[in-house]
N, C-alpha and C positions, 0 to 999 in steps of 0.2 A: 140722778135718781130722786135725790130729794130726801128727807127724812120720813120714815115710817109712822103710818097712823096709829098701828098697834104693834106691840112686842109680845110674842108668847113664849114663856120659859117655864122651866120647873121651879120647884121651890129651893133651888139653890142660894146659899147664904149671901152671896155677893149680890144677887138680885133682891132678895127679900129682907135683908137687914140694912141695907144702905141708906140713909136719910139723903145723901148727895144725890144718889140715881133717882130716888123718888122725886126729889125736887126737879131734877133735870126733866124727868118724864112730865110732871105736872106743869114747868114752864113752857115746854113745847108742844103741850095738848097731846101726849102720846099715851095711848091707853095700853096698860100692862097687864095682861092676862097672865096668871099665875096656875100651873095645874100641880096638884098636890103628889101627884104620882109622876112617871116619866112623861117627858113632852115628846112622844115618838116622832110625831110629825117634824117638830123643829130640829130633832137630833138626826133624823135621816136627811133632811135638806142639807145639814150643815155638812154632814158625811160626804154627800154628793157634791158640794160646791169643792170641799177640801180636795176630793179625789181629783176632780177636773184641775185646780191649781196645781196638786202634786204631779201630774201627768205633763203639764207644760212647763214647769220649773225645771224638768230633766232636760227639756231642749236645750242645745247649746246657744241658741239665738235668744232664749228668753233668762235673764237673770234677776229682774226685779218682779215678785209675785204680786206686789201691789198694783202693777200696771195690769194684771189679768183678771182682776175683781169684776171691772165694769162689763167688759165682753162677756165674761162667763155668766154673770147674773142676768145680763140681757138675753144670752141664750136660755138659761135655766127658767126665766120668767115667761119667754114667749114661744119656745119651740119644745121644751120638755114636757111630755105628757106625763104625769103620775099615774101609776097603776091604780093606787087607792081613790082617786076622784074620777080620773077619765079625762081629765082637763090639764092643759098648762096652767100654771099660778094665775098669769094676766087673765085668763078665761073663767077660770073658777072663781074669782072674786066678782065677775058680773053677775049683777041682780037676777038676771035672767036664768042663770046656770044653778042658783043656789039650792034649789029643791033636787036636780039632778046629781049635783056634788055630794050633796047630804045621803041620798040613795045610795049612790056608788060607794061612799064609804062603809055605810052600813051594811052593804052585801059583801065588803072586803075585809070585815073585822077578821083578826087572824085566829080567832076561835072558830071560825066556819072554813079555814085552810084544810085541804086534803093534800098529805103528802105522799109521793108515790111509792108504792110498794118496792121493797129492797129483796131481791132473790140471791140464792146462792149463784157465785160467778160474777156478780155486780160488783163494780169498784166505788169506792166510797171514800170520803176525806172524815177524819175525826174532829169533833168540836174541841178547841183549846181555850181555855180561859186567858184572858190578855194579862200581861204585867200591868202592875200600876202606871208605869211609867211608859207602856206602848201607847203609840199615836192611832188616832181613828183610822187611818189608813192600812194599819196592820190587820191582816184577816184573822178571824176567829177559828178558822179552819185550817186543819195542818196541810203542808204543801205536799207531802207525800200521799199518794193513792194506796189504797189497800184493799185486796180482793176478799169478799165475804166467801169463807169455807164453810160455814156452817151455821143455821139458824136453828135455835131450840125454843120451844115454846112449852113454860113451866107457869102453871097457873093464869093461863090466858095472857102471860106477858110474854113477848118474844126477846130473845137475846141474840146478837149477832156476834159471830168469832170471825177474826180477821185474820189474815194470812200474814206473819210478820209482826203481829202486834201482842205484845204480851207486859205484864207488870211484875217486877221480881222473878223473872221466869218462868211466870206461870200465865197461861193463855186465860183472858177472861172475857166475858160477853159484854156487850155494850147494848144500850137501850135504842129505839129508833130516834130519840130526840138528839142524841149524840152522833147521827151520821148524817151526811150529806151525799145524796146520790151524785156520781158523777159518770162521764162517758169515758 
């Protein structure tokens, strides 16, 4: 696959403080793009690729994860259509598609996302914070499904009460962004 033309990262210290890495990028004509906020596309790509590796490493026939990288990246770059761009990475980098990619990304911004309504009787999972040592493939949603038994609306703010969910013996309401609607 060769060396990259560009590398897109967040402002994490290993990338921004190291003179060795800066020298390497310069010597190899690699454009280093740094975002001051979270590098969402890069992080999501990494998470997807790691997920593909984890799935295959669990197979008895596969013991060396490094042998998996090339075929996984090949599939990712040429067959995986991204929901945010509407293209595979190899098609998205074509100059003729740049305008459509940008337009699709603008339309898919998370602030325009609409989440489905949750009603009483629906089943949900609860968002949980990851432990510092949890790996990327560990879900941020509870394994257990909870049934919504009551929804209250106070000051135009909905709270969802779940069957079997309490803290310190007291049933508490959760906000919409803490819940993932499941089937």
